[in-house]
Steps between C-alpha positions, in 0.01 A plus 500: 500500500513733797594796279215426261241510778662811647471685168140377458422613855635850436300529176179387672566739789548801273193405295291465816610843623419661164155337477408604854612858437300520175173411673252772579399558858160392622461804725160657435625849582218740580237256370549294816352776715150439364524130577468373145737247352775640276371328188126483568414674173727286287427155640150465347582626151855372469476189279875446456588491869724194451702671226590823670852619568447460874392139453805427285738654756330305778549171317860589414568583866363163609708306247818693579446459875467123459813492283682709761408252773602201289838650409558595864430146617720350226788731593464407867507130418801538269696698759424260786 
């Protein structure tokens, strides 16, 4: 049982690292000098804002982070 959760924990950890590294940065670069938001031009006309790659990675990061916490707590309880 302990080995199963350890393997699951390692898989979730690696997946979480990969998903975080695949995300694009939200740094506006030189656009931030003028004081405008980084996606001011896209927010009004973007109809599929919930189906973008950034949205998918954000949801995957949340799910994997919750799984990471759950497996961590389970491993701590099993080893106590």
